[in-house]
C-alpha positions as CSV (number, residue, x, y, z in Angstrom):
1,X,-30.6,8.5,20.1
2,X,-27.3,6.4,19.0
3,X,-25.0,5.1,21.5
4,X,-21.6,7.0,21.8
5,X,-18.6,6.0,20.1
6,X,-16.3,3.6,21.6
7,X,-13.2,4.8,23.1
8,X,-12.4,8.1,24.9
9,X,-14.7,10.9,23.4
10,X,-14.0,14.5,24.3
11,X,-17.2,16.4,25.3
12,X,-17.8,20.1,24.9
13,X,-18.1,20.8,28.8
14,X,-14.8,19.3,29.5
15,X,-15.8,15.8,30.3
16,X,-14.6,12.5,28.6
17,X,-17.0,10.0,27.5
18,X,-15.4,6.5,28.0
19,X,-17.2,3.5,26.1
20,X,-15.6,-0.1,25.6
21,X,-17.2,-3.3,24.6
22,X,-15.9,-6.1,26.9
23,X,-18.1,-9.2,27.3
24,X,-15.1,-11.1,28.9
25,X,-15.0,-8.5,31.7
26,X,-16.9,-8.5,34.7
27,X,-16.0,-5.0,35.8
28,X,-14.0,-2.4,34.2
29,X,-12.5,0.8,35.9
30,X,-11.0,3.8,34.5
31,X,-7.5,4.4,35.9
32,X,-6.3,7.9,35.4
33,X,-2.5,8.5,35.1
34,X,-0.7,11.7,36.3
35,X,-2.8,12.8,39.2
36,X,-1.9,13.1,43.0
37,X,-4.7,10.9,43.7
38,X,-5.8,8.4,40.7
39,X,-9.4,8.4,40.0
40,X,-11.3,5.1,39.7
41,X,-14.5,5.6,38.3
42,X,-16.3,2.5,37.8
43,X,-18.0,2.1,34.6
44,X,-21.6,0.5,34.2
45,X,-22.6,-2.1,31.9
46,X,-25.6,-0.4,30.4
47,X,-27.0,0.2,26.9
48,X,-25.9,-2.3,24.2
49,X,-24.8,-5.7,25.3
50,X,-21.5,-6.0,27.1
51,X,-20.7,-2.2,26.8
52,X,-19.2,-0.4,29.5
53,X,-19.5,3.1,29.6
54,X,-19.0,6.6,32.0
55,X,-18.6,10.1,31.7
56,X,-15.8,11.7,33.7
57,X,-15.8,15.3,34.4
58,X,-12.5,17.7,33.9
59,X,-10.6,15.6,31.7
60,X,-8.0,17.4,29.5
61,X,-6.7,16.1,26.4
62,X,-3.4,14.5,27.0
63,X,-4.6,12.7,30.3
64,X,-3.3,9.1,30.1
65,X,-5.6,6.3,31.3
66,X,-5.9,2.6,31.6
67,X,-8.9,0.5,31.8
68,X,-8.4,-1.8,34.9
69,X,-10.2,-5.1,34.2
70,X,-11.8,-7.5,36.9
71,X,-9.7,-5.7,39.6
72,X,-6.4,-7.2,38.8
73,X,-4.9,-5.8,35.7
74,X,-4.4,-2.5,33.7
75,X,-4.9,-2.5,30.0
76,X,-4.9,0.1,27.2
77,X,-8.1,1.0,25.4
78,X,-9.1,-1.1,22.5
79,X,-9.8,2.3,20.7
80,X,-7.2,4.1,22.1
81,X,-6.2,7.1,19.9
82,X,-2.5,7.4,21.2
83,X,-0.2,5.1,23.0
84,X,2.6,7.5,23.8
85,X,4.4,5.2,25.8
86,X,4.2,2.1,23.4
87,X,1.9,-0.7,23.3
88,X,2.2,-1.9,27.0
89,X,1.6,1.9,28.3
90,X,-1.6,3.8,29.0
91,X,-3.8,5.2,26.3
92,X,-4.0,9.0,25.9
93,X,-7.2,11.3,25.3
94,X,-7.1,13.1,22.3
95,X,-9.3,15.8,21.1
96,X,-9.8,15.3,17.4
97,X,-11.1,18.8,16.9
98,X,-8.0,20.7,18.5
99,X,-6.2,20.0,15.2
100,X,-6.3,23.4,12.8
101,X,-6.6,21.7,9.4
102,X,-6.0,23.9,6.4
103,X,-7.5,21.5,3.8
104,X,-11.1,22.8,3.9
105,X,-10.8,23.2,0.0
106,X,-9.5,19.7,-0.8
107,X,-11.9,17.8,-2.8
108,X,-9.7,14.8,-3.6
109,X,-8.8,13.6,-7.2
110,X,-10.0,11.0,-9.3
111,X,-8.7,7.6,-8.9
112,X,-7.7,7.4,-12.5
113,X,-5.3,10.1,-11.9
114,X,-3.7,8.3,-9.2
115,X,0.3,7.9,-9.6
116,X,1.0,6.2,-6.6
117,X,4.2,6.5,-4.3
118,X,4.6,3.9,-1.6
119,X,6.9,4.8,1.2
120,X,8.0,3.5,4.6
121,X,7.7,6.4,7.4
122,X,10.5,5.1,9.5
123,X,13.1,4.8,6.4
124,X,12.0,7.4,3.7
125,X,13.9,10.0,5.9
126,X,17.0,10.1,8.3
127,X,14.5,11.2,10.9
128,X,12.1,8.5,10.4
129,X,8.8,10.8,11.1
130,X,5.8,12.0,9.7
131,X,7.1,15.7,10.0
132,X,10.4,14.7,8.1
133,X,8.4,13.5,5.2
134,X,6.7,16.9,4.8
135,X,10.1,18.4,3.7
136,X,10.1,16.2,0.7
137,X,6.6,16.7,-0.7
138,X,7.7,19.3,-3.2
139,X,10.4,16.7,-4.6
140,X,7.7,14.3,-4.7
141,X,4.9,16.3,-6.2
142,X,6.7,19.1,-8.4
143,X,10.1,17.3,-9.1
144,X,8.8,13.9,-9.6
145,X,5.3,14.3,-10.4
146,X,3.4,11.6,-8.5
147,X,-0.1,12.5,-7.4
148,X,-0.9,10.1,-4.5
149,X,1.5,9.3,-1.5
150,X,0.7,5.7,0.0
151,X,2.0,5.5,3.4
152,X,2.8,1.7,5.0
153,X,0.8,1.1,8.2
154,X,0.9,3.3,11.2
155,X,-1.2,1.6,13.6
156,X,0.9,1.3,17.0
157,X,3.4,-1.5,16.8
158,X,6.0,-2.9,19.2
159,X,9.3,-0.8,19.9
160,X,10.2,1.9,17.3
161,X,10.8,0.1,14.1
162,X,8.6,-2.2,12.2
163,X,7.3,-2.5,8.7
164,X,3.8,-1.7,10.4
165,X,1.9,-4.9,9.8
166,X,2.5,-6.0,13.4
167,X,0.3,-3.2,14.7
168,X,-1.9,-4.0,17.7
169,X,-3.7,-0.4,18.5
170,X,-5.4,0.2,15.2
171,X,-6.4,3.7,16.1
172,X,-3.5,5.1,17.4
173,X,-0.6,6.5,15.1
174,X,2.7,5.0,16.0
175,X,4.4,7.3,18.6
176,X,8.0,7.1,17.1
177,X,6.4,8.7,13.8
178,X,5.1,11.3,15.7
179,X,1.6,10.3,16.8
180,X,-1.7,11.7,15.8
181,X,-0.8,15.3,15.4
182,X,2.4,14.3,13.1
183,X,-0.1,12.4,10.9
184,X,-2.4,15.1,10.6
185,X,0.3,17.8,9.8
186,X,1.4,15.4,7.2
187,X,-1.9,14.9,5.4
188,X,-2.6,18.4,5.8
189,X,0.6,19.2,4.1
190,X,0.1,16.8,1.2
191,X,-3.3,18.3,0.3
192,X,-2.1,21.5,0.4
193,X,0.6,20.3,-2.1
194,X,-2.1,18.7,-4.3
195,X,-1.5,15.2,-3.1
196,X,-3.8,12.6,-2.1
197,X,-2.9,10.2,0.8
198,X,-3.4,6.5,0.7
199,X,-3.1,4.8,4.1
200,X,-2.2,1.0,4.1
201,X,-4.1,-0.6,6.8
202,X,-4.3,-4.2,8.1
203,X,-7.6,-6.2,9.1
204,X,-6.7,-9.8,8.4
205,X,-4.6,-10.0,11.5
206,X,-3.2,-8.1,14.6
207,X,0.5,-8.4,16.2
208,X,1.0,-10.4,19.1
209,X,3.1,-8.0,21.5
210,X,0.8,-5.7,23.2
211,X,-2.4,-7.2,21.8
212,X,-4.8,-7.4,24.9
213,X,-8.2,-7.6,22.6
214,X,-8.4,-11.1,23.8
215,X,-9.0,-9.8,27.3
216,X,-11.8,-7.9,26.3
217,X,-14.0,-10.1,24.1
218,X,-13.9,-12.6,21.2
219,X,-12.1,-10.4,18.5
220,X,-10.4,-13.7,17.2
221,X,-11.6,-17.0,16.1
222,X,-10.2,-20.5,15.9
223,X,-12.6,-21.5,13.1
224,X,-10.0,-20.1,10.6
225,X,-6.2,-20.1,10.7
226,X,-4.1,-17.4,9.3
227,X,-0.2,-17.4,8.9
228,X,-0.3,-15.2,12.2
229,X,-2.5,-17.4,14.0
230,X,-6.2,-17.4,14.8
231,X,-8.3,-15.4,12.4
232,X,-10.0,-12.1,13.1
233,X,-13.7,-12.9,14.2
234,X,-15.8,-11.7,11.2
235,X,-18.5,-14.2,11.3
236,X,-18.2,-16.3,14.6
237,X,-20.2,-15.5,18.0
238,X,-19.7,-12.0,19.0
239,X,-18.3,-11.0,15.7
240,X,-21.0,-7.9,15.3
241,X,-18.8,-5.7,17.6
242,X,-15.5,-7.0,15.8
243,X,-17.0,-6.0,12.5
244,X,-18.0,-2.7,14.0
245,X,-14.3,-2.4,15.4
246,X,-12.9,-2.7,11.9
247,X,-15.5,-0.6,10.0
248,X,-15.0,2.1,12.6
249,X,-11.2,2.1,12.1
250,X,-11.6,2.4,8.5
251,X,-13.8,5.3,8.8
252,X,-12.0,6.9,11.5
253,X,-9.0,7.2,9.1
254,X,-11.1,8.8,6.7
255,X,-13.1,11.3,9.1
256,X,-10.4,12.4,11.7
257,X,-7.3,12.2,9.4
258,X,-8.8,13.0,5.9
259,X,-7.3,10.2,4.2
260,X,-8.4,9.7,0.7
261,X,-7.9,6.2,0.2
262,X,-7.1,2.9,2.1
263,X,-5.3,-0.2,0.9
264,X,-6.3,-3.1,2.4
265,X,-3.6,-5.4,3.2
266,X,-3.9,-9.1,2.3
267,X,-7.9,-9.4,2.1
268,X,-7.4,-13.5,1.2
269,X,-6.5,-13.8,4.7
270,X,-9.9,-12.1,5.6
271,X,-12.4,-15.1,6.3
272,X,-16.0,-14.1,6.5
273,X,-19.0,-16.4,5.3
274,X,-21.6,-13.9,6.3
275,X,-24.5,-13.0,4.1
276,X,-22.6,-9.6,3.5
277,X,-18.9,-10.1,3.3
278,X,-17.1,-7.5,5.6
279,X,-15.5,-5.9,2.6
280,X,-18.7,-5.0,1.1
281,X,-20.0,-3.7,4.3
282,X,-16.9,-1.5,4.8
283,X,-17.1,-0.3,1.1
284,X,-20.7,0.7,1.7
285,X,-19.8,2.7,4.8
286,X,-17.0,4.5,3.2
287,X,-19.2,5.4,0.5
288,X,-21.8,6.8,2.7
289,X,-18.9,8.8,4.5
290,X,-17.7,10.0,1.2
291,X,-20.8,11.3,0.2
292,X,-21.4,13.3,3.6
293,X,-17.6,14.7,3.2
294,X,-18.1,16.0,-0.3
295,X,-15.1,14.1,-1.4
296,X,-14.3,10.7,-3.0
297,X,-13.1,7.9,-0.8
298,X,-11.6,4.7,-2.2
299,X,-10.7,1.2,-1.1
300,X,-7.6,-0.5,-2.9
301,X,-7.6,-4.5,-2.0
302,X,-4.2,-6.4,-1.9
303,X,-5.1,-10.0,-3.0
304,X,-3.5,-13.3,-4.4
305,X,-7.1,-14.8,-5.1
306,X,-7.2,-13.5,-8.5
307,X,-10.9,-13.4,-7.9
308,X,-12.9,-10.5,-9.4
309,X,-15.8,-10.6,-7.0
310,X,-13.4,-8.2,-5.0
311,X,-13.6,-5.4,-7.6
312,X,-17.0,-6.4,-9.4
313,X,-20.0,-4.1,-8.7
314,X,-22.4,-5.5,-6.0
315,X,-25.1,-5.8,-8.5
316,X,-23.0,-8.4,-10.1
317,X,-22.5,-10.4,-7.1
318,X,-19.2,-8.3,-6.0
319,X,-17.8,-6.3,-3.1
320,X,-17.5,-3.2,-5.1
321,X,-13.9,-2.2,-4.3
322,X,-12.3,0.4,-6.4
323,X,-9.2,-1.3,-7.2
324,X,-6.6,-4.0,-6.4
325,X,-3.0,-4.7,-6.7
326,X,-1.9,-6.6,-9.4
327,X,0.8,-9.0,-8.2
328,X,0.8,-11.0,-11.5
329,X,2.0,-7.8,-13.4
330,X,4.9,-7.4,-11.0
331,X,5.7,-11.3,-11.2
332,X,5.5,-11.2,-15.2
333,X,7.7,-8.2,-15.4
334,X,10.2,-9.3,-12.6
335,X,10.6,-13.0,-14.3
336,X,11.3,-11.6,-17.6
337,X,13.7,-9.1,-16.4
338,X,15.8,-11.1,-13.9
339,X,15.2,-14.7,-15.3
340,X,14.4,-15.8,-11.6
341,X,11.9,-18.9,-11.5
342,X,12.4,-19.4,-7.7
343,X,9.2,-19.5,-5.5
344,X,6.3,-18.1,-7.2
345,X,8.3,-16.8,-10.0
346,X,7.9,-20.4,-11.5
347,X,4.6,-19.6,-12.7
348,X,6.1,-16.7,-14.7
349,X,8.5,-15.5,-17.4
350,X,6.4,-15.5,-20.7
351,X,5.9,-12.6,-23.0
352,X,2.4,-13.6,-23.6
353,X,1.8,-13.5,-19.8
354,X,3.0,-9.9,-19.5
355,X,0.4,-8.9,-22.4
356,X,-2.2,-10.6,-20.4
357,X,-1.3,-8.7,-17.4
358,X,-1.2,-5.4,-18.9
359,X,-4.9,-6.2,-20.5
360,X,-6.5,-8.4,-17.9
361,X,-4.6,-8.1,-14.7
362,X,-4.7,-11.6,-13.7
363,X,-2.3,-13.9,-15.6
364,X,-3.2,-17.0,-13.1
365,X,-6.9,-16.8,-14.0
366,X,-8.3,-20.5,-14.1
367,X,-5.0,-22.0,-15.1
368,X,-2.7,-24.5,-13.6
369,X,-0.4,-23.1,-11.3
370,X,2.8,-25.0,-10.9
371,X,3.7,-23.2,-7.8
372,X,0.4,-24.0,-6.0
373,X,0.4,-27.5,-7.8
374,X,-3.4,-26.6,-8.6
375,X,-5.5,-24.5,-10.9
376,X,-5.6,-20.7,-9.9
377,X,-7.9,-17.6,-10.2
378,X,-10.7,-16.7,-12.6
379,X,-10.8,-14.5,-15.6
380,X,-11.2,-10.7,-14.5
381,X,-14.6,-10.7,-16.4
382,X,-13.8,-7.7,-18.5
383,X,-12.7,-5.4,-15.8
384,X,-11.2,-2.2,-16.9
385,X,-7.0,-1.7,-16.5
386,X,-7.8,0.9,-14.2
387,X,-9.0,-1.4,-11.6
388,X,-5.7,-2.7,-11.3
389,X,-2.4,-1.0,-9.6
390,X,0.9,-2.1,-11.4
391,X,4.5,-2.0,-10.0
392,X,7.9,-3.2,-10.6
393,X,8.5,-3.0,-6.9
394,X,6.9,-2.6,-3.7
395,X,7.6,-3.1,0.1
396,X,6.7,-7.0,-0.3
397,X,8.4,-8.0,-3.5
398,X,11.7,-6.0,-2.2
399,X,11.5,-6.9,1.6
400,X,10.5,-10.3,1.3
401,X,13.5,-11.3,-0.4
402,X,16.2,-12.8,2.1
403,X,18.6,-9.6,1.7
404,X,16.0,-7.2,0.7
405,X,17.7,-6.4,-2.5
406,X,16.2,-3.9,-5.0
407,X,15.6,-4.3,-8.7
408,X,18.5,-1.7,-9.0
409,X,20.9,-4.4,-8.0
410,X,19.5,-7.1,-10.0
411,X,19.3,-5.9,-13.6
412,X,20.9,-3.5,-15.7
413,X,20.3,0.2,-15.9
414,X,18.4,-0.1,-19.4
415,X,16.4,-2.7,-17.8
416,X,15.4,-0.4,-15.1
417,X,14.2,1.8,-17.4
418,X,12.2,-0.4,-19.4
419,X,10.4,-1.6,-16.3
420,X,9.5,2.3,-15.5
421,X,8.2,2.3,-19.0
422,X,6.0,-0.8,-18.7
423,X,4.4,0.7,-15.2
424,X,4.1,4.1,-16.0
425,X,2.8,3.8,-19.8
426,X,0.5,0.8,-19.1
427,X,-3.3,1.8,-18.8
428,X,-3.4,0.7,-15.3
429,X,-2.8,2.6,-11.9
430,X,1.1,3.0,-11.6
431,X,2.8,2.7,-8.1
432,X,6.3,3.3,-7.4
433,X,8.3,2.1,-4.3
434,X,10.2,4.7,-2.6
435,X,13.8,5.2,-4.2
436,X,13.1,3.2,-7.2
437,X,12.7,6.6,-9.5
438,X,16.6,7.2,-9.1
439,X,17.8,3.5,-8.8
440,X,18.3,3.5,-4.9
441,X,20.6,0.9,-3.9
442,X,20.1,0.5,-0.3
443,X,18.2,-2.6,0.5
444,X,14.6,-2.6,2.1
445,X,15.1,-5.4,4.6
446,X,12.5,-6.9,7.1
447,X,13.1,-5.4,10.6
448,X,11.4,-5.6,14.0
449,X,11.9,-4.1,17.3
450,X,9.9,-6.6,19.6
451,X,10.6,-5.9,23.4
452,X,9.5,-9.4,24.0
453,X,12.8,-11.6,23.9
454,X,10.8,-14.8,23.1
455,X,8.9,-13.0,20.3
456,X,12.4,-11.5,18.9
457,X,13.7,-14.9,18.8
458,X,10.8,-16.2,17.0
459,X,11.1,-13.9,14.3
460,X,14.6,-14.3,13.9
461,X,14.0,-18.2,13.5
462,X,11.0,-17.7,11.3
463,X,13.1,-15.4,8.9
464,X,15.8,-18.1,8.9
465,X,13.5,-20.9,8.0
466,X,12.0,-18.9,5.2
467,X,15.5,-18.3,3.6
468,X,16.1,-21.9,3.9
469,X,12.9,-22.8,2.1
470,X,14.1,-20.4,-0.7
471,X,17.6,-22.4,-1.0
472,X,19.5,-19.6,0.5
473,X,22.9,-20.4,2.1
474,X,24.4,-17.0,3.0
475,X,23.8,-15.2,6.1
476,X,20.3,-14.0,6.8
477,X,19.9,-10.2,8.2
478,X,18.7,-10.2,12.1
479,X,15.1,-8.5,11.8
480,X,15.6,-7.3,15.5
481,X,19.0,-5.5,14.8
482,X,19.2,-1.9,14.6
483,X,21.7,-2.2,11.7
484,X,19.0,-3.8,9.6
485,X,16.7,-0.9,9.9
486,X,19.7,1.7,9.4
487,X,20.8,-0.1,6.2
488,X,17.1,0.0,4.9
489,X,17.2,3.9,5.0
490,X,17.1,5.7,1.6
491,X,19.5,7.9,0.7
492,X,17.7,10.8,-1.5
493,X,20.7,12.4,-2.7
494,X,21.8,9.5,-4.7
495,X,19.4,11.1,-7.2
496,X,22.0,13.9,-8.0
497,X,24.4,11.3,-8.9
498,X,25.4,9.6,-12.0
499,X,23.9,7.4,-13.5
500,X,20.9,7.8,-11.1
501,X,20.1,11.2,-12.3
502,X,19.4,9.9,-15.6
503,X,17.2,7.3,-14.5
504,X,15.4,10.0,-12.3
505,X,15.1,12.0,-15.5
506,X,13.5,9.3,-17.0
507,X,10.9,8.9,-14.6
508,X,10.1,12.5,-14.5
509,X,9.6,12.2,-18.5
510,X,7.4,9.2,-18.3
511,X,5.2,10.7,-15.4
512,X,5.0,14.0,-17.6
513,X,3.9,12.3,-20.6
514,X,1.2,10.2,-18.8
515,X,-0.4,13.5,-17.6
516,X,0.0,15.4,-20.3
517,X,-1.1,12.8,-23.2
518,X,-5.0,12.1,-23.0
519,X,-4.4,8.9,-24.8
520,X,-2.2,7.8,-21.9
521,X,-4.7,8.3,-19.0
522,X,-6.5,5.4,-18.0
523,X,-9.8,6.5,-19.6
524,X,-8.1,7.5,-22.8
525,X,-9.2,4.7,-24.8
526,X,-8.5,1.2,-25.2
527,X,-5.0,-0.4,-25.2
528,X,-4.3,-2.4,-28.4
529,X,-1.5,-4.6,-27.6
530,X,0.4,-6.6,-30.0
531,X,3.1,-9.2,-29.1
532,X,6.1,-9.9,-30.9
533,X,7.6,-13.3,-29.6
534,X,10.5,-13.6,-32.2
535,X,11.7,-10.2,-30.9
536,X,10.8,-10.5,-27.4
537,X,8.9,-7.2,-28.0
538,X,5.6,-5.8,-27.1
539,X,3.8,-3.0,-28.7
540,X,0.8,-0.9,-27.1
541,X,-1.4,1.5,-29.3
542,X,-3.0,3.9,-26.7
543,X,-6.1,5.5,-28.3
544,X,-5.3,7.0,-31.8
545,X,-2.4,8.9,-31.1
546,X,0.1,7.1,-29.0
547,X,2.4,3.8,-29.8
548,X,4.6,2.3,-27.4
549,X,7.4,0.0,-28.2
550,X,9.0,-2.3,-25.2
551,X,11.8,-4.7,-25.7
552,X,12.3,-7.4,-23.4
553,X,15.2,-8.8,-25.3
554,X,18.6,-9.0,-24.0
555,X,20.2,-8.4,-27.4
556,X,19.8,-6.3,-30.2
557,X,16.9,-7.1,-32.5
558,X,15.1,-5.8,-35.5
559,X,11.4,-5.2,-35.2
560,X,9.2,-5.2,-38.4
561,X,6.4,-2.7,-37.5
562,X,3.7,-1.0,-39.7
563,X,2.5,2.3,-38.1
564,X,-1.2,3.1,-39.1
565,X,-2.6,6.5,-40.7
566,X,-0.8,9.6,-40.6
567,X,3.3,10.4,-39.6
568,X,4.4,9.4,-36.2
569,X,6.9,11.4,-34.3
570,X,9.2,10.0,-31.5
571,X,8.5,11.7,-27.9
572,X,10.5,9.5,-25.8
573,X,13.3,7.0,-26.2
574,X,15.3,5.3,-23.4
575,X,18.3,5.4,-25.3
576,X,18.5,9.4,-25.3
577,X,21.5,10.8,-24.0
578,X,19.5,12.6,-21.2
579,X,18.6,9.1,-20.1
580,X,22.0,7.8,-20.2
581,X,21.3,6.0,-23.4
582,X,23.7,6.3,-26.6
583,X,22.5,8.7,-29.4
584,X,23.8,6.4,-32.0
585,X,21.1,4.0,-31.0
586,X,18.3,6.0,-31.0
587,X,15.2,5.1,-33.1
588,X,14.0,7.3,-36.1
589,X,12.7,10.8,-35.0
590,X,9.8,10.3,-37.6
591,X,7.9,7.4,-39.3
592,X,5.8,7.4,-42.0
593,X,2.1,5.5,-41.9
594,X,1.4,2.7,-43.8
595,X,4.8,1.5,-44.3
596,X,6.7,-1.4,-42.6
597,X,9.3,-0.1,-40.6
598,X,12.4,-2.0,-39.4
599,X,13.3,-0.7,-35.9
600,X,16.6,-1.7,-34.4
601,X,16.2,-1.9,-31.0
602,X,18.9,-2.2,-28.3
603,X,18.8,-4.6,-25.3
604,X,15.8,-3.5,-23.3
605,X,14.6,-0.5,-25.1
606,X,11.6,1.5,-24.8
607,X,10.1,4.2,-27.1
608,X,6.8,6.1,-27.3
609,X,5.6,7.7,-30.7
610,X,2.8,10.2,-31.2
611,X,0.7,10.3,-34.3
612,X,0.4,13.8,-36.0
613,X,-2.2,14.7,-38.6
């Protein structure tokens, strides 16, 4: 008989089975909160090595408890499903079977159909809760047309505001967002609307405040250092249970919260030299779970290694993850449109790199990186474009700027449309960052709410030092300030204003075309890309019937172009009046094949033609 799950498991007879791995503890008791005489049930060290367990009768869901370690301290459960009083408070017993799901018919959608929309639960709405997002699902699905909502990390973090990457209770959805039931209601509503749900999870590190894992066991190792301190212990002494902890967490979101895909944060900071890497083991476990559930489950990595091993099949020596973010695509696009060359942007800014990013995902692929002062990356080994998630903005590339300024405040209106076209018409998987679809101007700044004043001051100092490193001379927003958080909230009503409504209409049209034209689907055939260096233009032929023109030139240019076989009609032009353009700058409505046409392109113009028989 397999051992019981870790954490607090509700049983049919009203009892709760408590189980914890704690090699660093001599003894553990369960301290139940909210009773006239708190029950102290001593747990016995039986079964698997260093595992303490006990079954306590008559424990209703909602009961709060601590583990009392070594007779002198109360600590939350490492597998806590809910921390209603925050990271330092007691854990709460949760019955995962109590929620009435309505998505029994949900079978997911193919990854190739994903049009992702990344959002932060705390700043997407004024309320900053899971439930508040539900009211906007029709906007996302019906009005905009995206197919998958990607939620930034929700594991319990200190205070009420944070990006989510400082979580310390990996199994506990953030209390200020609405806790377990709030997240379940959101996922259930997404599935009812036909939207897949991607959850951002962080396994390369945990936050500091409220992180009591070191008191239970060797969850961390000094063998490797990360930007956040000691690495998570995936291959040192005691790592078997740490690996299990992380894989249990991945499967927990899939099973108990019906999550469709996990975005794995910064896997380059996961250090594991085991015979089987933790990412491969996680992928195998996720695939087995998906087969049991009868629906697909995907793992999407974030990595700056530019190593195809992450997405290469295990038979070819890879980990087999389904896709990865393409930072190189973003860096190429951003550098071309803004002219910025500071920091890692010094490696980018050429049109041939943009071409390569679309075709191969990696630009830094075994070539010298001036930013790193070394050769970086490896070619993508012919991995299909659908293995790469592309974007013009995301939480990192916006929020890691000193002021958190969005692309809408850095480039022209026409260039914003070009960026949208480059992302949504590429053969890759597109991702939008909340608000970009109408040109949101509110910044997305870095914010925290540490209760520990020492940590709060440390994050202020760290943010200031980062700004100095980038040559910043102005004021740095205080990450601990409530104002920094409030300043970062969206104003979704902007989409009804001019010129935001025109930009929103352009996004709508791009997404509609992507979904309706088979040749624009990631599986719709090869993408033949041609570069026109003198005119700073790219043309993409998608399949047999779609040709896309993208001008990265800041001035008017004439582009000689020959259209193959048949007659081509214009389906989309960023200069259409409905998209805030100028009608006199429209490209021809129809072009004959086998003739060289001179297309007079306005700055940053984007257009799409379809071949008709």
